C-alpha positions in Angstrom: -17.7 -8.5 18.0 -20.5 -5.9 17.9 -21.6 -5.9 21.5 -20.6 -3.4 24.2 -17.7 -5.7 25.4 -16.5 -5.6 21.7 -16.4 -1.8 21.8 -14.4 -2.0 25.0 -11.9 -4.1 23.2 -11.6 -1.4 20.5 -11.1 1.3 23.2 -8.4 -0.8 24.9 -6.5 -1.3 21.7 -7.0 2.4 20.9 -5.3 3.2 24.2 -2.4 1.0 23.3 -2.1 3.0 20.1 -2.3 6.2 22.3 0.9 5.0 24.1 3.0 5.4 21.0 1.5 8.7 19.8 1.7 10.2 23.2 5.2 8.8 23.8 6.6 10.1 20.5 5.3 13.6 20.9 5.5 14.3 24.6 9.3 14.0 24.3 9.6 15.5 20.8 7.9 18.8 21.6 10.0 19.3 24.7 13.4 18.5 23.2 14.4 22.2 23.1 14.5 22.0 26.9 16.7 18.9 26.8 19.0 20.5 24.3 19.4 23.6 26.5 20.1 21.6 29.6 22.6 19.2 27.9 24.2 21.8 25.7 23.5 20.5 22.2 22.2 22.2 19.0 19.1 21.9 16.9 20.7 19.3 14.7 20.7 16.9 17.6 17.0 17.5 18.2 16.4 16.4 14.6 18.4 13.2 15.2 16.5 12.4 18.4 13.2 12.7 16.6 14.4 10.7 13.7 15.7 7.9 15.9 12.2 7.1 17.2 10.7 7.3 13.7 13.5 5.2 12.1 13.0 2.4 14.7 9.3 2.3 13.9 9.8 2.3 10.1 12.3 -0.6 10.4 10.6 -2.7 13.1 6.9 -2.5 12.4 6.8 -5.1 9.6 9.3 -7.2 11.5 7.1 -7.3 14.7 4.0 -7.8 12.5 5.5 -10.9 11.0 6.6 -12.2 14.4 3.1 -11.6 15.7 1.6 -13.7 12.9 3.9 -16.6 13.9 4.2 -16.3 17.6 0.9 -14.7 18.6 -0.4 -11.2 18.4 -1.4 -10.5 22.0 2.0 -11.9 23.3 3.9 -9.7 20.9 1.9 -6.6 21.7 2.5 -7.1 25.4 6.3 -7.6 24.8 6.2 -4.3 22.9 4.5 -2.4 25.7 7.0 -3.9 28.2 9.9 -2.8 26.1 8.5 0.7 25.7 7.9 1.0 29.4 11.3 -0.3 30.5 13.1 1.9 28.0 11.2 5.0 29.3 12.2 4.1 32.9 15.8 3.5 31.8 16.3 7.3 31.1 16.2 7.9 34.8 19.4 5.7 35.4 21.5 6.5 32.3 23.4 9.7 31.5 21.2 12.2 29.6 23.6 12.0 26.6 22.2 8.5 26.0 18.8 9.8 25.1 19.2 8.7 21.5 19.5 5.1 22.6 16.5 5.5 24.8 14.5 7.0 21.9 15.5 4.1 19.6 14.5 1.5 22.2 11.2 3.3 22.8 10.7 3.3 19.0 11.2 -0.4 18.8 8.7 -1.1 21.6 6.3 1.4 20.0 6.7 -0.4 16.6 5.5 -3.7 18.2 2.6 -2.3 20.2 1.4 -0.1 17.4 1.6 -2.5 14.5 0.2 -5.4 16.4 -2.6 -3.5 18.1 -3.7 -2.3 14.7 -3.7 -5.9 13.4 -5.6 -7.1 16.5 -8.5 -4.7 15.6 -8.8 -6.7 12.3 -8.6 -10.0 14.2 -11.2 -9.2 16.9 -13.6 -7.3 14.5 -14.6 -9.2 11.5 -17.9 -7.4 11.4 -18.0 -3.6 12.0 -14.3 -3.5 11.4 -14.4 0.1 10.0 -16.2 1.4 13.0 -13.6 -0.3 15.3 -10.7 1.2 13.3 -12.3 4.6 13.6 -12.5 4.3 17.4 -8.9 3.0 17.5 -7.5 5.8 15.4 -9.5 8.5 17.2 -8.1 7.4 20.6 -4.6 7.0 19.2 -4.8 10.4 17.5 -5.7 12.0 20.8 -2.2 11.4 21.9 -0.9 13.9 19.4 -3.3 16.5 20.7 -2.8 16.1 24.5 0.9 15.3 24.6 2.2 18.9 24.1 -0.1 20.2 26.8 0.7 17.4 29.3 4.4 17.4 28.5 4.7 21.2 28.8 3.0 21.1 32.2 5.4 18.4 33.4 8.5 20.2 32.3 7.2 23.5 33.8 6.3 22.0 37.1 9.2 19.4 37.5 11.8 18.9 34.7 12.4 17.2 31.3 13.3 13.9 32.9 9.9 13.7 34.7 8.3 13.1 31.3 9.7 9.5 31.2 8.1 8.1 34.4 4.9 9.7 33.3 5.2 7.9 29.9 6.1 4.7 31.6 3.0 4.9 33.8 0.8 5.1 30.7 2.6 2.0 29.4 1.9 0.1 32.6 -1.9 1.0 32.3 -1.9 -0.2 28.7 -0.1 -3.5 29.7 -2.6 -4.2 32.5 -5.6 -3.5 30.2 -4.2 -5.5 27.3 -3.4 -8.5 29.5 -7.1 -8.7 30.3 -8.1 -8.8 26.6 -9.8 -12.1 25.5 -7.9 -14.6 23.5 -7.9 -13.7 19.8 -10.2 -15.8 17.6 -7.3 -17.1 15.5 -3.9 -18.1 16.9 -0.8 -18.8 14.8 -1.2 -22.6 14.7 -4.6 -22.1 13.1 -3.4 -19.9 10.2 0.2 -21.2 9.5 1.2 -24.4 7.8 3.9 -26.5 9.4 6.4 -25.5 6.7 5.7 -21.8 6.9 8.6 -19.8 8.5 10.0 -16.3 9.0 12.2 -16.5 5.9 13.2 -13.4 4.0 10.9 -14.3 1.2 8.0 -14.8 3.6 8.7 -11.5 5.3 8.9 -9.4 2.1 5.8 -11.1 0.6 3.5 -8.4 2.0 5.5 -5.7 0.2 5.0 -7.5 -3.2 1.3 -8.2 -3.1 -0.1 -6.5 -6.3 -3.5 -5.9 -4.8 -1.9 -4.1 -1.8 0.7 -2.0 -3.6 -1.6 0.8 -4.8 -3.2 1.2 -1.4 0.3 1.3 0.2 1.1 4.2 -2.1 -2.2 5.9 -1.1 -1.2 5.6 2.5 2.1 7.3 1.7 0.3 10.1 -0.1 -2.2 10.6 2.7 0.5 10.7 5.4 2.4 13.1 3.1 -0.7 15.4 3.3 -1.0 14.9 7.1 2.6 15.9 7.7 2.1 19.0 5.5 -1.3 19.9 7.1 0.0 19.8 10.7 3.5 20.9 10.0 3.0 23.8 7.6 -0.5 25.1 8.2 1.0 26.8 11.3 3.6 28.4 8.9 0.7 29.8 6.7 -1.1 31.0 9.9 2.1 32.7 11.0 2.5 34.3 7.6 -1.0 35.9 8.1 0.3 37.4 11.4 -2.6 36.0 13.5 -2.2 36.2 17.2 -1.4 33.1 19.3 -5.1 32.6 20.3 -6.3 32.7 16.7 -3.5 30.4 15.7 -4.4 27.9 18.5 -8.0 28.0 17.5 -7.2 27.1 13.8 -4.9 24.2 14.8 -7.4 22.9 17.4 -10.2 23.1 14.7 -8.1 21.0 12.3 -7.2 18.4 15.0 -10.8 18.1 16.1 -12.1 17.6 12.6 -9.4 15.0 11.9 -10.1 13.0 15.0 -13.9 13.2 15.1 -14.4 12.2 11.5 -12.6 8.8 12.0 -15.3 6.9 13.8 -17.9 8.2 11.4 -15.7 7.4 8.3 -15.0 3.9 9.7 -18.7 3.2 10.2 -19.4 4.4 6.7 -16.8 2.0 5.3 -18.8 -0.9 6.9 -21.8 0.1 4.7 -20.3 1.3 1.4 -17.1 0.2 -0.4 -14.1 1.4 1.6 -12.2 2.1 -1.6 -14.8 4.8 -2.6 -14.6 6.6 0.7 -10.8 6.5 0.5 -10.8 8.1 -3.0 -13.3 10.8 -1.9 -11.2 11.5 1.3 -8.0 11.7 -0.6 -9.4 14.1 -3.2 -10.9 16.3 -0.5 -7.6 16.4 1.5 -5.4 17.1 -1.5 -7.7 19.7 -3.1 -7.9 21.5 0.3 -4.1 21.6 0.6 -3.9 23.2 -2.9 -6.3 25.9 -1.7 -4.7 26.7 1.7 -2.3 29.5 0.4 -5.1 31.3 -1.4 -7.6 31.8 1.4 -7.6 33.4 4.8 -10.0 34.2 7.7 -13.2 32.0 7.9 -12.4 30.6 4.4 -9.1 29.2 5.7 -10.9 27.7 8.7 -13.4 25.9 6.4 -10.6 24.7 4.0 -8.5 23.5 7.0 -11.5 21.6 8.5 -12.2 20.0 5.1 -8.5 18.9 4.8 -8.7 17.4 8.3 -11.9 15.5 7.3 -10.3 14.2 4.1 -7.0 12.9 5.6 -8.8 11.5 8.7 -11.2 9.5 6.4 -8.3 8.1 4.4 -6.3 7.3 7.5 -9.0 5.1 9.1 -10.4 3.5 5.9 -7.1 2.5 4.5 -6.5 0.5 7.7 -9.9 -1.1 7.2 -9.3 -1.9 3.5 -5.8 -3.2 3.9 -6.8 -5.4 6.8 -9.5 -6.9 4.6 -7.0 -7.5 1.7 -4.4 -9.2 3.9 -3.7 -12.8 3.1 -4.5 -15.5 5.6 -1.9 -15.6 8.3 -0.3 -12.3 7.2 -2.5 -9.7 8.9 0.2 -8.7 11.4 2.9 -8.4 8.7 0.5 -6.5 6.4 -0.5 -4.0 9.0 3.1 -3.6 10.0 4.1 -2.8 6.4 1.2 -0.3 6.2 2.5 1.3 9.4 6.0 1.7 7.9 4.5 3.3 4.8 2.6 5.7 7.1 5.8 6.7 8.9 7.6 7.2 5.6 4.9 9.4 4.2 4.8 11.5 7.4 8.5 12.0 7.1 8.9 13.0 3.5 5.9 15.4 3.3 7.3 18.1 5.5 10.7 17.7 3.9 9.4 18.2 0.4 7.2 21.2 1.1 9.9 22.8 3.2 12.4 22.5 0.3 9.9 23.7 -2.3 8.7 26.6 -0.1 12.3 27.7 0.6 13.1 27.7 -3.1 9.9 29.0 -4.7 7.7 30.3 -1.9 5.0 28.8 0.4 2.1 28.9 -2.1 4.2 26.8 -4.6 5.0 24.3 -1.9 1.3 23.8 -1.0 0.1 23.6 -4.6 2.8 21.1 -5.8 2.3 18.9 -2.8 -1.5 19.0 -3.1 -1.2 18.1 -6.8 0.9 15.1 -5.9 -2.0 14.0 -3.7 -4.5 14.5 -6.5 -2.4 12.4 -8.8 -2.5 9.6 -6.2 -6.3 9.6 -6.5 -5.9 8.8 -10.2 -3.7 5.8 -9.1 -6.8 4.0 -7.6 -9.5 5.6 -9.7 -11.9 2.9 -10.7 -9.8 0.2 -9.2 -11.9 -2.8 -8.2 -11.1 -4.5 -4.9 -11.1 -8.3 -4.6 -11.0 -9.1 -0.9 -8.7 -11.8 0.3 -9.8 -14.4 2.8 -10.3 -12.9 6.2 -7.1 -12.9 8.2 
């Protein structure tokens, strides 16, 4: 699909991805208000954030494999429905059960996120990189607008009002997705009669030699993403910048990270995606190393370069992994890639936090950036033999 209707499909799938990014963060950033009203401590806030992430890590490859067998569009719609119903359920259960709500939301998000990502690869055989760029830019916008929207809702109404607002977005996504055209390839066209959802079949995507190095690159990049958005604010605070300057820096990083993705994806349609990934990973990792040694305009430039680097890798690993997926395994492969993303996003802030606590913030940035640079060496000069289109 390369026509205007094709781009509309990319935008719709991107909005489905927006549901999970918005849903995750609109609640997470306002959990201090929940903790205050219910009377729990910061440890509970951490558990509530982890419940959503854990559900996604576990369930993404599972729903991806189910989508390969039972149908992608059907599985995605089921995920959106689960996410929406779980959001509404918070209004009728005791607030102390929020952890169950978050886990159910995470399960629904795992299905809609992993399968919408795979559907981009199904709909777009040509211009796939461009489509993934559009998808990821729209999905990423959820991380940017959710703190603003969520804060306004809590200020004007209360914490509970976040959940019907989230459900409303889910309803819009469901209606738009239901109108999507039938995918070009359905399960009965890509599966043999004796193919099933056995454990061996499910874990096959984790054992593909051609995919493993790129899975590790995904972990490394998300490691850098978590550090950039989690600890750049710590560096800015250390410089004693006022809130306006701090907000400017973070907005600049977010904008560079989002805007580069459609451009990087389009580039991956014209040059080898692996080369763009290596360049982006080097740029992101090297910039992370430099963050603690610059300030003022130089810090702004380095931060923007880091955003461009990690944004390029984010989109173009999606493009490359989708091309490497075996026939009939696109959903499971993209689900596995999604789990690796969540894992990298989780361990990055933990490691830099521990290192910075023990040895200082500069050491944390330098060590984590060097780990990113080492991951570039992992795929340096690696040739990519593309599997049959999924």
